[in-house]
N, C-alpha and C positions, 0 to 999 in steps of 0.2 A: 192813470196819474202821469202827467207830463214830467219829463226830467227836470224842467225849470221849476216845477212846483215842489220837488223833493227838498227836504231840509238837509243840512250839512251832515247830520248823523246818518241819514238813509243813503246819501250819495257816497260818502267817503269812509264811514266808520263801521256801519252794520256788517258789511261783508267781511271786513278784516276780523271783527269779533266772531263771526260765524266760522271762519277758517281756524282761528286760534282755539275757539271753544270745541269745535268738533274734532280737531286733531288732538287736542289735549284729552278729550273724553275717550277717544279711540285708544289712546296709549294707556290711560289709567284703567280703563274698563276692559282692556284686552284679555285679562284672565277670565272675566265674567263672560265675554263674548265667546271665548274658546269652550268654556264649560257648558254654556247654553247650546252652542252649536253641536257639541258631542251628545248632549241629552236629547236634542231634537232628532239627531240621526238614529239614536238607539230607540227612543220611545215612539217616534212618529215616522221614521223612515226618511227617504230622500224624495225630493231635494230638500236640503237643509234651509235654503233661502227661497222665499216666496217672492216672485217678481210680477209686477203688474204695472200697466201703463196708467199714468195719472197726469192731469193737466197741471202745469206750473205757472211761472211768470208769463203773463200775456197769453195764457192758455197753451203754451208750448208743451207738448207731450214729452214726458220723461219716464224712465223705468224706476219705479219705487222698489226698494229692497226692505224686506222684513224677514224675521225668522218664521218658518212654517209653523203654523199652530193647529193644523188638522192633518189627519192621516190621508193617505193617497188611495184609500179603498175604492174599488170599482165593482160594478155589478157584472152579471154574466156576459153582457154585451160590451164590456170594456168602458162604459161610461162611469164617471165619478158618481159616488153615492151622494145624496143630498147632504148639505152642510151639517144638519143636526145629527146625522148618523156618523159623521167623521170627527166629531168633537171628542176630546178625551179630557180627563181631569188635568193632565199636564198642560195640554193646549189651552185650557181655560185659565190655568194659573199664569201662563205666559201673557195672555191678554190682560188679565186682571192686574198684573204688576207692570204692564207696559214693556216687559223685557223683549217681547216680539218686535218692538219698534227700534231697538238699538241699532240695527244695521242702517237705519236712516241717517245715522251720523255720517256715513259714507256719502249719501246723497247731498248732505249739507256741505261736506268738504269739496264735492264736485261742483257745487254751485246750483244744483237743482232745487235745493231747499234752503231754508234759514232755520236757525234755532227757534225763532219765534215768528209766527205768521199764521194765516188761516190754514187749517189742515187740508192736505191734498185729497180730493174726493174722486169719485169714479168719472171716467171720461163720458159715460152715457148721460151724466147729469148736465153736461154743457148746454144742450139745446133747451133745457128746462128752466134755466135761470132767467129772471127778469133783469132789466137794465141795472137795477140797484144791486142785485146779488152778483152780477158779473164783475163788479168792482173788486171782489175778493181776489181776482187774478191780477190786480194792479201791483201786487207785491209777491215775492217768493212765498210759497207755502211753508209752513213751519212744523217742527217737531212737536211744539206745543203752541197754544195760542190763547187769545182772550176768551174765546168761547169754551175752551177746555177748562180754564180755571173758574169760569162763571157757571159751570153746570155740566159740561161735556155732553154725554148722551142723555142726560136727564132733561135737556132743553129740546123744544120743538125745533124743526128745521129752520123756520123763519127766524126764531130767536137766535140761533147759532149764526145765521147769515148776518143778522143785524150786528151782532158782536164782531164778526169778521170785518164789516164795513167800518165799524167804530174804530177798530184797530188801524185800518188803512188810513183813516182820516186823522188819527191822533198818534201815529207811530213816533216813538222817541226812545232814547236810551233808557230813561227812567221807567217808561212803560215796559220795555222789554225785560229789564232787571226785575221789576215787580212781578211780571207774569212768570218768569223763571223761578223766582223764590216761592211763589204760590203753587207752582206745579209740583215741587218736591214733596210737600206734605200731602198734597192731594193724591199723588201716586202712591205714597207710602200707606195712606189710609184707604186706598182703592175706592175713592169717592166717585159716584156717578159713572160707574164703569159701563152699565148697560141700562136698557129701558125695558120695563116690564119683565125683568129677569131673562131677557134675550141676550145672546152674545153680542149683538150689535144693534144699531138703530134700524127701524123700518126704512126701506128705501125711500129716497126723495122722488116724488112724482110731479113736482111743480107746485107753484103757489097760485092760489086762486085770486088773491089780492093783486091789484096792479102795483107797479113799482112806485116807491114813494115820490119819485120825481115826476110821475105821470100827473098832469094837471086835472085829469078826469077823476082822480081819487077824491 
């Protein structure tokens, strides 16, 4: 999305709201952050924070921060055990309540992310996107987004990407407020947290269908 095509809200207001919102949330939620960090250290061990490289605005790579939600158990050769062997009830609770994502408020304050936008996904997915799906990186990734309030992990990958692009095309102050307000009850009710009772969605392996802009479709 060219800068000249951005609306007034996206160019001048959205980032200011991200700074104010993330800073305010970090201050208000500081006791929660401290308690969760302590519980992670006691129940899951160290490191307390999980760090991973994710693509952001214009596919620029940044370090995403989350609370660790799995143990650091390893086999006799020193390799980490499979994910399903490192899950604990406490870690599942962190994910189900989205408490593990609270450190992303720091990413928002830094400018890596926004309060609302497409969720930042794995870097290995970058070569798999078609031209339509790549447009999700025309805006900063978000703590929550349109796909999250429309179904989250209950959606197929292509549906999620379509909602991401819909957001990119329709971004506005009112849309952001609506998504934030819809996110709160969705998180409290723990809606659509997983798919087929798994901790997270199955990995994205690419879309068979051509991009919507492809005239051959």
